[in-house]
N, C-alpha and C positions, 0 to 999 in steps of 0.2 A: 758187201760191195766189190764190186770189180775194179780192177786195174784200170787205169785211164792212160792208153798208149795211142799218141799221132805221131807218125813219121813225119820228118820235116820234107819240105820241097824247097824250090829255089826263092818261094814267096812266105813260107809259113815254118813256124818253128817247131822243132821236138816238143812235145808234151808227155812226160811220163809222171803219172802220179800213182803211188801206191799207198791205197789206205790203211794197209797193215803196217807197213814200217813207219808211215808217216814221212817217207822220203818223197819230195815232189821237185821236178826239174822241169824248166821251160829254157830252151836253147835255141838259138840260131839267128835268123831272120825273120822279121814280123811285118810284112807288108802286104797282106791278103788283099785280093781284090774286093771283097766283102769281109769286114773284120766282126760284123755280126754273126754272118754264116759260120766263120772259123770259131770265134770266140763262145758263142751263146752255148753250145754243148759242154766246153769247160767250166764255164759259168754255172751251169745246171747240175754238172758232177759236183763241183764244190759246194753249192747249196745243199746237196743231199750228203756229202760227207761232213759238213758243218753240224749235222744232227746227231753224229755220233764219231766224233774224230778220235783219232789216236792221241794219247796223253802227251806225246811231242810230235810236232810237225815242223820239219826242216824244209824250206821253200828255197831253192836255189835258182837263180835268175842269171842266165849265160847269154844274154841277147847281144848281138854284134850290132844291130841295127832294127830300130822300128819306127813306123811311121806314127802321124798324130792319131790316126783312128785306132790303133793298136793299143796307145797309150789310155785311152779310156778305158779299155778292157782290162788292161794291166792294173790300173787303180781299182777298178772293181773287185779284182781277185784279191788286192790287198785290203780292201774294206770287208771281204768275206773272212780273210784270215784274221782280221782285226776282232770281228766278232767270236772267232773261235778262243783267240787268246784272252778273253775275259774269263775263260774257265780252263784252259789248257795252255801248255807251253808252245809258244809258236816263235820261229827265228827263221829271219831271211838271211840269206847270202847272196850279196849283190857282187858279181863279178864284173868288173870292168877293164878295159885296156887302154882307155882316154879318158882325159878330163871332162869331157862332155857327157860320158855314159857315167862317170863318178857322181858328177854334179845331178844327172838326172836321178839316180839313186838316192842322193842326200835330200833331193826334192819330194820324193815318194815317202822317204822315212820321216820327214816333217808333216806328211798329211795324214799318217796313221800311227798308234801307238801298239807297235810290235818292235822288236830288237832288231836291228840291221847289221850285219858284219859285211864290211867293205873289204873285196879281196881282188887286189891288183893282178892281173895274169898278162 
């Protein structure tokens, strides 16, 4: 399986998923014009990764801001990670710089059964 690398723009985050190391990163702003067009390839890639994941998957989220349509896709990512976590180790590192982002991470962590580490920056 190939790396998934998507460079950030002023409206979309960096995506860096390495299936060999199990190190995944989403970072930046997520306010795409069409969130389906941006996130559908990410979801497809993760669905393929789910079939043969690394023994340990570490997913780091360093979002400064995201819109409502992005939040749906972020939750979908967590649902896929939750399925992987049934048989393999998965942890989420949720980076935040304000109370709102911390609360948002707490909300996500309450919706899925994956360990979250909350890291203030």
